[in-house]
Structures are given as C-alpha cells and as structure tokens.
N, C-alpha and C positions, 0 to 999 in steps of 0.2 A: 429685359429692358428695364432700366432703373427709373426711379421717380423723376429724375431730372430730364431724362429723355421723354418720358410721358408728358411732362409739363411743357417742354419745348414743342413737341409734335402737336399736342392738343391746342396750344396757343396758335401755332401756324395754321392748323386745320380750321380753327374757328375764324381766323382772319380771312383765309382764302374762301371759305364756304359761306361767309356771312351774307353775301348778296342772295344766295339761295334761301337762307333763313327768312329773309324779308319777303321774297316771292312766295315761298311755301306758306308763311303766316297769312298773307293776303288771300291766297287761294283757299285756305281752310275757312277763313272768315267769310269769304264770298259763297262758297259751295256748301259749307256746313257750319252755320252760325253757332258761335260758342267759343269757349276758350281754345286757343290754338295749341296749347301745350297740355300734356297729360303727365301727371306725376304718380308713380305707383311704388309702393313700399317694397323694397328688396333687402335681402340679407347680404352683407358684405364680409370683408375680412374679419376674422375672429368673432363672427356673429353680430357685428354692428349693423344697425338698421339705417337705411338711407332712402331718399326719394329718387328713383330712376326717372329721368326726364326724357320724354318723347314728344314728337309732334302728334297731336290727337288724330287718330285714323278712324275712330268709331263715333257713332251718334252719341249725343249728349245723354246722360242719365240712363245708359244702357245697363243691363244686368245679364249674367250668364256665366259660363265657365271661364276659368283663367286662360285656357288654351284657345287658340283661334284656328279654325280650319278654312281651307279654300272655299269661297262662296259664302262665308259667314255674313248673314244679313245685317249684322251690327256694324260692319265696315262701310264707311261712306265711299262714294265714287272717287273722290280725290284721295281718300285713304288707301284704296286699292292700288293706285299708282305709286303712292309714297312707299307702301309696303313692298311692292314689286322691285322698286329701285333702292330699297333700304334707306330712303331719305328720312323716314320717320325716326331713325336712330341718331341723326346728326346732333340733337341737343345733348346726347350723352357725352359729347366732348366736354360739356360743362362739368359733368360728374368726374371726368378724368382730370380736368383742370384743377378742381378743388381737392383731388386726392382720394375720392371715394371709389374710383375705378382706375384701371390701367388701360392702355391701348390693347395689349394682348393679355388675356387671362380668361378663366372660366366665366361663362355668363352667370350673372347673379339671379337667384330664384326668389320667388315669393315666400314669405314666412310659412304659409301653410304647407308648402312643398318641403322646405328645409326641415320642418318638424318630423317629417317622415324618413329622413336620412338615417341610414344605419351608422354605427360607430365608424366603420371604415369610410363611408361616404362623407362623413363630417370632416375628414381631412381636407376636403376641398376648401373649407373655410379658413385654412391656413394661408391662403393665397388671395391677393387682391383681385376682385372680379374684373373682367375686361370687356371690351367691345367685341373682340374676335378671338378665336382660338381654333384648333383643328376641328372640334365638334361643331363650331359655327359653320365651317365650310361644308362638313359632311351633311348637316341638316339645314342647309340653305333653303330647301324647299319643304320645310317642316309642315307648313300648313297643308300642302298637297298630300304629304305622307299621312298626316293625321286624318284627312278627309276619307281615307280608305278604311278606317276603323269604325265599328258600330259605336264604341265608346271612346272618343278621342282623349278624354281626360285620363281614363285609366290606361290607355295605350301610352300616353306621355309619361305617366308616373311609373309604369311597370316595364316599359320597353325603351323609350327614347332617353328619358332622364338618366337612368342608370348607365346607359352607354355613354352619354355625354360626360358624366362624372368620371367614368373610368378612362375615357380618352384624355380628359383634361389632366387627371392625376398622372397618367403616363407621360404626357407632354412636359409637365413640370419637372420631371426627373432629368430631362435632357435639353431643356430649353436654353438658348443663348441668343445673343443679339442677331446673329445670322438667321436662325430659325424664326425668330419673331418677325424680322423684316420680310422673310419669305411668306409668312402667314398674312401679313398686311398686304403685300403685293398680290398674292393669290386671291385674297378677298376682293380687292379692287377690281381685278381682272374678271372675277366671277360676276360681279355686279354689271360690268359692261357687256359681258357675254349674254347675260339674261338667263332665263331658265332653259 
C-alpha cells in the first residue's frame, strides 16, 4: 500500500472515528484524571525517531517494564476496556497521516529494544512501521501470552519480538494491495470477535 493510500485511508478513518475520540477523551478525563494522550518514543523507518501517540491507558506517573501483561496494576479500569477493543491505538492514525507510520507495516519498537537487534533484524528498519501486520494478528493477545512467563520482558525480547520481526520481514517479500487489505479486514474482524 503506497503513501497516497495511507494518507487517504488515515484521513477517512480519522473523520469516521472522531466522535469516538471525543467520547474516549472524556471517559479518560472522568475515570483517570490526567492527560488523555500518551506519547512514547519509537524507532521508525531508517532509524528515525518519532512519538507514537496513544490514548493513555495507565495511571499517571507510573513506572515499570515496557511490556504490559494481563492484569497489570498500572492499567486503569477504562484503560483495560480500551486495550481490549484496541481503541487506545486510534490516535496512531495521526502518525500515519503525517507519514511516520503506514496502515500496514511492522510495529515500531522502543529505542532500547531496537538497540538489541541483530544485523539481520535491523532490516526491518528499511520499512515504514505500521498499525497492523501479520505479527499483530498472531500476537493480538500478547498481554495474556506474556502473563504466562516468569519474566515477561525477557520473554518478549527473546521469544516474541524475534518472531514478530521474522514474520514481518517475510511478509514484506510478498506484500501487495490485496494482502494489505486482507490484513486490515482480518484485524477489524478480530477486534469485533474479541478474544
């Protein structure tokens, strides 16, 4: 999917979903006072840094590991609902609109994770990061998976992240408009089906 398609789709999606943005913002302000948005540094195409925008789902001024597991006490009550429905990801449409991300592409990672990439894994930085890709679908329940490990952070770095990168690199070899649209529709269907 090229940049023009991303621009058109992100614009339409922002317009269509904007009423949800207002409702979500109000719910966060009511149930978890503080900034409704959260910006976290991520690494994009060619190693560029950008701020990934999400609706805030955790308590203000929290600290802890980058990864989140099911039942994490840092997550607010409204945050749990937003995460389950993936609505916390909506503001990333702005990242797509300005060209930092694409609709379909490998999920961007935090700098501390990217620093640990092998030379082969760094090939993932040749591609614009995206909202969804095959790895996103496979690890839709990542928080639940990680909750089964004694050390979720190490499990993510040693097991899940390498698999995500490999899946994303393989997908880039054969992707086209049809496969991209398939991933988008499958992601939407997965959200409506729930866990």
